[in-house]
C-alpha positions, 0 to 999 in steps of 0.5 A: 086334836092331839092331847097336850104332852103336859097331860102325861102328868094327870090325876090318874097318874098321881093316884096310881103313884100314891097307891103304889107308895101306900103298898110299900108303907102303911104310914104313907098318907096316900090321900094327902099325897094325891090331894097335894100333887093334884091341887092346881095341876091343870094350870101348870105346864109339863115341867111345872107339873113334874116339880109339883109332884116332887114337892108333894113327895117331899112333904109326904115321904119320910124325912129319913132318906133310907126309908123314903128310898125304900118306898120309891124303889119298892113301888117300881114295876118289876125290873124284868117287865121294865127291861122288855119296854121299847124306847118308845113304850117307855115314853108312854104314860104309865099305869102298870098295875105291877108298879111305877114306870115311864114319866112318873119316874121324872118327879121321883128322880128329881126328889132323889136329886134334892134329898139324896145328896147327903146319902150320896152312894144310896142316892146314886143307887136309887137313880140306877133303879129308877133309870131302868124304868125310864131315865134319870139323866137329868137328876144325876147331874146334881150328883155330878156337880156335887162330887164329880169324882165320887159320882163318876165311880158309879158312872164307870160301874153303870157303863158295864151294867147288863141293863141297857137303860143303865148303860145309856145313863152312863153316857146320857147323864154325863153329856156336857150340854144335855138339852133341858138338863143342867149344863155340866160346866166342868165337862164343857171345859174339860171332857177328858173324864167322859172319854173312857165311858164313851170308848167303852160304849162305842160298840154297845149292842144296843142302838139306844146306847150308841145313839147316846154316845154319838150325842155326847160326842156331838156335845163335846164337838161344840167346844172341842172340835179338834178333839172329836175330829181326832176321836172320829179318825181313831174310831174309824181306823182299821175297817170299823163295823157299819154300826160304829161308822154310823155312830161316828157320822151321827156324832160328827153331824155338827162338824160335818155341817161346819166343814171340818176337814179332818172329820170329813176325810175320816169319813171318806169325804175329801175336798170337793172338786166340783163347780156350781154351774147354776143356783136358781131360786124360784122367787126373789121375795118370800112371804113368811109362811111360804116356801122357797124353791132352790135348784142347783146344777153341780158338775164334777171337775175331778178325774175320778169318782168322788163322794159328796155331802151337799148342804145348803146354808140359810143366812138369816137376817138378825135384828141388827141387820147382820146375818147368821148362818144355819146349815141344813142337810141336803143330799149325799151323792157320788159324782163320777168324773165330769158328771153333772147333776141337778138337785132341788129343795124346798125350804119353808119359813114358818114359826119355830120356837128357836128362831126369831125371823126379821124381814129383809135380805137373806141368802142361800149358800150351797156347800159341798164337803164343807166348801162354799160353792156360791150363794144367792140373795132373796128378800123375806117379807113378814 
């Protein structure tokens, strides 16, 4: 059985952190920190464990933030070593004898978010150093909310950093709707301050950074779809590189699923000229936990080849008896004039944390380039 993810925060990690802090300051009470941070940790979940360690840091580090930040940054593993980490490696539980990196950075960054606002510029500089060994994308949001203009001056500087983790922070930290992060309401309402950063990073040599740019744009698209569609059109003009094209496609995934025609045409997908000859479900009633097989026969009615994004939509029944659509990717294909194709899919109804299922009538709908082709109803039994 896989080790629970929360266990990245454990007594060994806490002891390692304490040892590294004690190396930086003879007055740091390593034993007291280890005891405080470890006490009761087994009963806590992931974020609670991180917060528990942050609380211990608040009690054990000096009240003077300059002195505390010197201990934090001095305890970090060498920057050259951190820079060689892959994104996957950086997620591993740290135990580097040269210093702290990885998940241990999360409670340290939260400490800076709590204690560093009064020494604003130093706090932002500390987050820059922390992110080189993992990420400070959650902690930086406290600074952005406290003084947006001042924080964004640092972000603009980060976007030009030679360090890929810092450049990624410039994009990831300002995402309006970062999952598990505090929502940045000012950027949800008006994302214009974000756009120069994303434009600067759109051709970054690191995929790690470009993916963050795409995710940031996808956040913006949820509130400003026309703006992101315009950006997609602009970024794809004049023969863009394959890397930029891939970024834009990923950035526009929500708009593609919603059939935004400006976005689809920017990506080379024009209104679909296609018919749905048959839509067959392999059962009329699906027992929760079972899979529903879907088969669709499509035929082009175009006089030339056409590029198509085929999606399927599950219309889930809600508690009030209405339905709510959820779009799922299916297939990208090219059909020649008059060509016919049959595609199949299996969709499993199983427990997930983001949805509550209700028994009753559901439906499957097929769409091509955002255009609905037809639907079939079925019953979900619990």
